[in-house]
N, C-alpha and C positions, 0 to 999 in steps of 0.2 A: 774056522776063521769067520769072523763077522763080515757079512756082505756089506760092501760100501755102496751107498747111494749117492750119485752125483747130482747136486742141486745148483741153483744159481744164486749169486750174492743178493739179487734183488729181493729175495724172500725177507731180508732183514730191514727193509725200508718201505715206506709208502709215500705216495705222491698226491699232493693236493694241487690240481690244476685250476687256475683261475682264468677263465676265458675273458680277458680284459676288454677286448674290443674286436668287433667284426671288421673294422676298417684297416686298410693297408695302402701304403703309398707306392707299391710296386704291382706288377701284373705278371707273375712268373708263369712260364708256359705250361708247367705241369701242376699248377695249383688246383687243389681239390675244392677250394672254397668258391663255389659258384655264385653265392649271394653275399656280397660285401655290403652289409648294412652299416648303421652308425651307432648301434647299441653299445653302451659302455657298462662295465661291471660296477654296480652300486657298492658302496663300502659295507653296507649291512649284509649283503649276500657273501662278500669276501670274508667277513668276520665269521659268519655262520659256517662257511666251508672250512676255514682254518680251525675253528674250535672243534668241529666235528671230527676233523682228521686227527687232532691230538687226543681226543677222547678215544678214538679207535686205536691209536698207537698204544695207549695204556692198556686197553682191553685185550689187545692181541699181542702184547709184549713186543712191540716194534720199537726199536731204539733210535730210529733216524727218520726224520720227516723232510721231504723236499717240497717246497712251495714254489710251484712253477707258474710264472706269469706268461700267458699265451695270447695269441691273436689269430688272425690279422697280424699286424705288426704291433707288438705289445707296447712299444714306446710311443705310439700315437696316443696312448692313455697314460702318459708319464705322470701327470699330476695325481691321477688316481693311484698309480703304483706307489708313488711317494707317500701318499696319505695312508695307504694300507700298511706299508712298511713302518712308518713312524708309529702307528698304533701297535703293530706286531712287536716291534722292538722294545716297547714299553712294558710288555706283559712278561710274566713268568710262565714257562711252559714245561711240561713233564718229560720232554724228550729233546734231544739235539735236533737242530733243523738248519736248513740253508734256504735262501731265496735264490731263484734261478730264472733266467729268461734266455730264449734263443731269439736272435734279432737279425734283421737284414743289414744292420749296421749303418744305414744311411742317415739316421736321426741322432746318432751318438756323437754329438758335438755340443759345444757351449754348455748350457746349464745341465743338460742330461749327462754329458761326459764328466763334468765336475762332481755331480752328485754320485755317480758310479765310482769315481776315483776315491771319494771320501769314504765310501761304504764297501770297498772291494773285498773286504774280509767277510762281509755279511751277505753280499749280493754278487752272485757269479753270473757272468754273461757268456753265452756261446754264440759264435758268429756263423751264419750261413754263408759259405763261400764255395762256389761251384767249379773250382779249378783255376785255370788260367784266366786272364782278363777277357780273352775272346769267348771262352766257354761261359764264364759267369755272365757276361753282357748278353749273350744269346739267350740264356735261360732267365735272367733276372733284370730285365728292363734297363740294360746299359748302366748298371749301378756300381760297377767295380771301383771307379775313381771317386765315388762319393763316400767311400768307407776308409776310415783310418785303421788300416789293418794292424799296424804296429801297436796301437792302443790295446787291442785284444791280446796280441801276443805277449806284450810286456806285463800286463796286469793279471791275466789268467793263462799262463803258459801251459799248464797241464790240461786245460779244458779242450784245447784243439778246436776244430771247426766241424760244421755239418756240411758235407758235400753231397749234392744230388745230381748224378748223371741223368741226362735225358736222351731220347733217341737221337736228337740232333747233335749232341756233343759226345756220343759214344766213341767215335773214331779218335777222339782226343783224350780218352779216359786215362791212359797211362801218363800222358803228359800232364794232365791235371792233378793226378795223385802225387806225382813227383814234384810238381810245382809247389804244392802245399807243404810238403816236407822241406823243400828248399827255402820256403819263406820262414821256416823255423818252428812250425807247429809240430809238437811231438805226437799229437793224435789227430786222426782224420776219420770221423764217423761217416763213412761213405755208404749211403744206401740208395738203392735205385728208386726212381719215381714209380709209384703204383697207380693203377687206374688209368694208365695210358697205353696206347697201342704201340708196341715196340717195333713193329715191322714197317713203320713209316714215321717220318719226322713231322714237325709242326706245320710244314708246308705241304704235306701229303706225299713227299718223295719216298719211294720204297727203300727199305734198309734191310740188309741181311744181318740182323742184329746178332744172330748166333755165331756166325763166322767172325764178325768184328769183335764180339766180346771175347771169344777164344784168343784171338791175336793180342788184344789189349791186356787181358789177364796174364798171359804168358810173359809179356814184356814187363808187367809190374812184378811178377814172381821173380824173374831174373834180377830185377833191380834189388829186391830184398835179399836175395842170395848173395849179391855183391856188396850189400850194406847191412851186415848182420846186426849192427847196433840199433837199427831203426825198427820199431815195432810195426809189423805189417797191419794194414787195414783189415778189419773184420770181414770184409768182403772176400778175402782170401784166407785169413787166419781164423778159420771156422772151428767150432768146438767138436773136433772129431772124437773126443772123449765121450760126448753125448751119443754119437753114432754107435760107439762100442757098447755103451751102457744100455741103449735101446729105449723105446717108448715106455716100457713098463717101469723104468726107474726115473721117469721124468715126473717130478712132483708138482711142477708149476709150468704155466704156459710161457712160451718165449715172449709173448706180448702181455704186458701187465694190465691191460684195459679191464676195468671192473673188479680187479683183485688188488694189486698194489696201487693202482691208479684210479682216481675218480676226478671228474671234472665238473666244476660249478660254472654255470652259464649266466649271462646277464639277466635272463628271465627267471632265474632261481632254480633251474633244474640241476639235479646231480646225476650225471651221465657217466658211463664207463670210461670214456675219453672224449677229447675235443671233437673228434671226427663225427661222433654221433649227433653233435649239435648241427652239423651241416644238413643231415636228414631232417631234423626237427624244423630247421628254417625253411627247407624246401617244401615240406608238407604243411607248414604253418600250424603245427600242433605239437604238444608235448609228447615225448616218447614213453611207451610202456616199459616196465622193467625187463631187462634182457639178462639172462643168466650166463655169466662168463666165469663161474666159480672154479672150474677145473678144465683140464685139457681133454678129459675123457669123451665128452659129447660134442666136441668142437672140431673133430677131424672131418675133413671132406671125404666122402665115400670114395672118391677117385684116388685118394692117397693111401688106401688100404694096402699094407704090405710094403710101403716105401720106407726103407731104413733111414732116409734122409729127413723124415718128418721132424725129428728132434732139433734139427738145425735149419729148417726151412722157415723163413720169416713170413708169417701170415699176419695181415693187419685186419683185425676184426671190424674196426670202424670202416676201413676202406672196402672190405667185403660187403658191409651193410649199405654203404653208399652206392656201390656198383650193382649189387645183386639183391639187396634186401634180405640177405642171409649171412649171418656172421661166420658160418662154417664153410661157405663156398669160396674157394680160393681163386686168385687170379692165375689163369693158365700161363701167362708170361712169366710170373714169378717162379712157377714150377721149372720151366726151361732154364731160366737164368740161374736158379739155385743149383741145378745139375751141372751147368757149365762152371759155376763158381766152385762147386765141390770137386770137379775134375781137376781144375787148375790148382785149387788149394791143396788137395791131397798130394799132387805132384810136388808142390813147393815144400810142404811140411815133410813129405817123404825124403826129400833131399836134405832138409835141415836135421832130420833125425839121425843122420850119419854122424854128425858132430853137434849134438844139441846144446852143449855148453857154450858154443860160439854165438848162438842166436837169441836175440831178445825175446822172440816168441816162445822159446822153450827152456831157457837157461834156469828158470826158477821152478821148473817142474820136478816133482819127486820121481823116483824110478817107477813107481806104480802108475803115475800119471803119464809118463813117457810110454810105458807099455800099453796103456789104454789108448793113447793117441795113435800109436803104431797100428794097433788092432783096428781102430776106426778108419785109418787111412786105407788099410788093406780091404776092409769090408766095403768102403765107398767105391774104390776102383773096381772091385769084383762085381758089385751090384750094377754099376753103370755099364759094365761090359755085358753082364747077363741079360739086362733088359734091352740091349741093342742100342743104347743111347750113343755110345762111342762110335759105333758103325754108322749110325744116323748122321752124326756130325761130320764124319769123314766123307760121306756121300754129298754133304752140303744140302 
């Protein structure tokens, strides 16, 4: 029998990130952007980045290009985005493409809203929304009521939202996830803030984040078991198939920085992703080439032998900002991933008893279900063998 190698869909696409502006009108508590300047992406650099990406798509037989407008808050450079898009849409390109931006939503009114509405089939917008009004306001400068949430839900219903829990909002994690589902968003790309100390909040108050996270994830898991038609957040719905397949079958990194993704900056650099620009700004110099071509040489030595590495989210840009080393992982992410894997494997294990009922599993083939079950068992056994479960029980 031919051995099956499990890969990720992102191998089929590539992303051209245009760092439109350093400016932002909010001051989120977990923001990694320490220097908020006024630089704006010139049209010529944007054109160079877009042309280069399509040339690469042809060369590497990639059939889908994502042009990502980034910031700061990208819509603070709305006129420049509009100018780039009007040029882009007048050209003929050799691959399918889409324009995309993630926004804090506060500027999406009036002219900007009308333009997006006119072009909603060509320009997709994702909203950053951090849960309930109270959670969002704590994290994101009291901006909840400045957002027309229904506008995003009605025009890009499949896009969902980007939710970022912080240490200060962790006790409301379950409430926030459920709130977003009840608002009517089918997807919630919920990822934890990186580069922050999870054992204290923004005011320095101590937090037992491991205990709180266990309790919150259990509550969320039970919610999904009671609502089988809702697709669980990836925070719990982890790729246990990848655990079963192992690192040797992982052909691509979980993070696409420097491979599927490249970022063009206002000063003309082409970097692996937008996060590397923060280091460039802080050092006041252009960065040298950083090799992110494969996962083989990017493993933290502390991760050797960990079977969860194929599903452990590492941020190479975040690592570089914090440690000056793309392979050195955030220790908080390690603990959070293990807690997620424990809760997620319990939830998926329950769903595997009747997989046809659950949105998370109903489209899986028998082989994929078998691999998922194997990954769940391996995960739980591993966490017990290394003493992590006992450690959590001790508190």
